[in-house]
C-alpha positions as CSV (number, residue, x, y, z in Angstrom):
1,M,6.3,34.2,13.9
2,N,3.7,34.3,16.6
3,Y,3.4,38.0,17.7
4,F,1.4,37.1,20.7
5,Y,4.7,36.5,22.6
6,I,5.5,40.2,22.1
7,L,1.9,41.4,22.8
8,F,1.4,39.2,25.9
9,P,3.4,41.4,28.4
10,F,1.3,44.4,27.3
11,I,-1.9,42.3,27.9
12,V,-0.6,41.3,31.3
13,W,0.2,45.0,32.0
14,L,-3.3,46.0,31.0
15,V,-5.0,43.4,33.2
16,S,-2.8,44.1,36.2
17,Q,-3.1,47.9,36.0
18,T,-6.9,47.6,35.5
19,I,-7.2,45.4,38.7
20,K,-4.9,47.8,40.6
21,F,-7.0,50.8,39.4
22,L,-10.3,49.2,40.4
23,V,-8.9,48.3,43.8
24,R,-7.7,51.9,44.3
25,F,-11.1,53.2,43.0
26,S,-13.0,51.0,45.5
27,Q,-10.8,52.4,48.3
28,K,-11.6,55.9,47.0
29,R,-7.8,56.5,46.4
30,V,-8.2,57.9,42.9
31,P,-7.7,61.6,42.1
32,T,-10.7,63.5,40.7
33,Q,-8.7,65.3,37.9
34,L,-8.3,63.5,34.6
35,K,-4.5,63.9,34.7
36,G,-4.4,62.4,38.2
37,I,-6.6,59.5,37.1
38,W,-4.4,58.8,34.1
39,W,-1.3,59.0,36.3
40,T,-2.8,56.7,38.8
41,Y,-3.8,54.1,36.2
42,V,-0.5,54.1,34.4
43,W,2.0,54.5,37.3
44,A,0.5,53.6,40.6
45,A,2.2,51.2,42.8
46,G,0.4,48.8,45.1
47,A,-1.3,45.4,44.6
48,P,-1.0,43.6,42.3
49,S,2.6,44.4,41.3
50,T,2.5,44.7,37.5
51,H,6.3,44.1,37.4
52,A,5.8,40.8,39.2
53,A,2.9,39.9,37.0
54,I,4.8,40.5,33.7
55,L,7.9,38.8,34.9
56,T,6.2,35.7,36.3
57,S,3.8,35.3,33.3
58,S,6.8,35.5,31.0
59,L,8.7,33.1,33.1
60,F,5.8,30.7,33.0
61,L,5.7,30.9,29.2
62,V,9.4,30.2,29.0
63,W,9.0,27.2,31.3
64,H,5.9,25.9,29.5
65,N,7.6,26.1,26.1
66,L,11.3,25.3,26.9
67,G,11.1,23.3,30.1
68,L,13.9,23.5,32.7
69,S,16.5,24.8,30.2
70,P,19.4,27.1,30.6
71,I,17.2,29.9,29.2
72,F,14.6,29.2,31.9
73,T,17.3,29.3,34.6
74,F,18.5,32.6,33.4
75,C,15.0,34.0,33.3
76,L,14.3,32.7,36.8
77,V,17.5,34.4,38.2
78,I,16.6,37.7,36.5
79,T,13.0,37.5,37.8
80,M,14.2,36.8,41.4
81,L,16.7,39.7,41.3
82,W,14.1,42.1,39.9
83,L,11.4,41.1,42.4
84,Y,14.0,41.6,45.2
85,D,14.8,45.0,43.9
86,I,11.2,46.2,43.7
87,A,10.7,45.0,47.2
88,N,13.6,47.1,48.4
89,A,12.6,50.1,46.4
90,R,9.8,50.7,48.8
91,K,12.2,50.9,51.7
92,R,14.4,53.4,49.9
93,Q,11.4,55.5,49.1
94,E,10.3,55.6,52.7
95,V,13.7,56.9,53.7
96,L,13.5,59.6,50.9
97,N,10.0,60.5,52.1
98,G,11.3,61.1,55.6
99,Y,14.0,63.4,54.2
100,F,11.6,65.4,52.1
101,M,9.2,65.8,55.0
102,S,12.0,67.2,57.2
103,D,13.5,69.4,54.4
104,G,11.1,72.3,54.9
105,S,10.2,72.7,51.2
106,G,6.5,73.1,50.7
107,T,6.6,71.4,47.3
108,F,8.3,68.3,48.5
109,K,6.0,68.1,51.5
110,K,2.9,68.4,49.2
111,I,4.2,65.6,47.0
112,V,4.8,63.3,50.0
113,S,1.6,64.2,51.8
114,D,-0.6,63.7,48.7
115,G,0.8,60.2,48.6
116,Y,2.2,60.3,45.1
117,M,5.7,59.7,46.1
118,I,5.2,56.6,48.2
119,D,2.3,55.3,46.1
120,L,4.4,55.3,42.9
121,S,7.5,53.7,44.3
122,G,8.2,50.1,45.1
123,H,5.9,47.4,46.5
124,A,5.2,45.7,49.7
125,V,5.8,41.9,49.7
126,Q,2.1,41.2,49.5
127,D,1.8,43.4,46.4
128,I,4.6,41.4,44.8
129,A,3.0,38.1,45.8
130,W,-0.4,39.1,44.4
131,G,1.3,40.2,41.2
132,A,3.3,36.9,40.9
133,V,0.1,34.8,41.4
134,L,-1.7,36.9,38.8
135,G,1.2,36.4,36.4
136,V,1.3,32.7,36.8
137,V,-2.5,32.5,36.4
138,L,-2.4,34.6,33.2
139,G,0.6,32.6,31.9
140,A,-1.2,29.3,32.5
141,I,-4.4,30.5,30.8
142,A,-2.4,31.6,27.8
143,S,-0.3,28.5,27.7
144,Y,-3.0,25.9,28.2
145,A,-5.6,27.7,26.1
146,G,-3.3,27.0,23.1
147,I,-2.8,30.6,22.2
148,F,0.8,30.1,21.4
149,G,0.2,27.4,18.8
């Protein structure tokens, strides 16, 4: 069994989160405390969408190895549903942020004003597009480099 199929999503996650962290770091949007840095690296939303990168790279691998099969079609539908959901999660989070800001609780206001709540939830469409492109590129590199035997 080729274990790279199991490891590949983790490699895509690592590449995507590293790019995202470097983008945030260049924009000076990274906390100074170690806990905040780790939290930002592992969980931060934004571009590229790691969900989109993992889904599209896996979809590319399925297409490359199985072609236009029923399994590919199933994976395509799941990918499209998931990408639609993460695009709408951002909208839901903006509504929740408005509620928490008007709630009067200092704790909720601090979470929202520090940016953790909105930055950790959902993606804008361009974040998803960038993640999808990254996923296809990484999937193509892995497929055409002959890594999967």
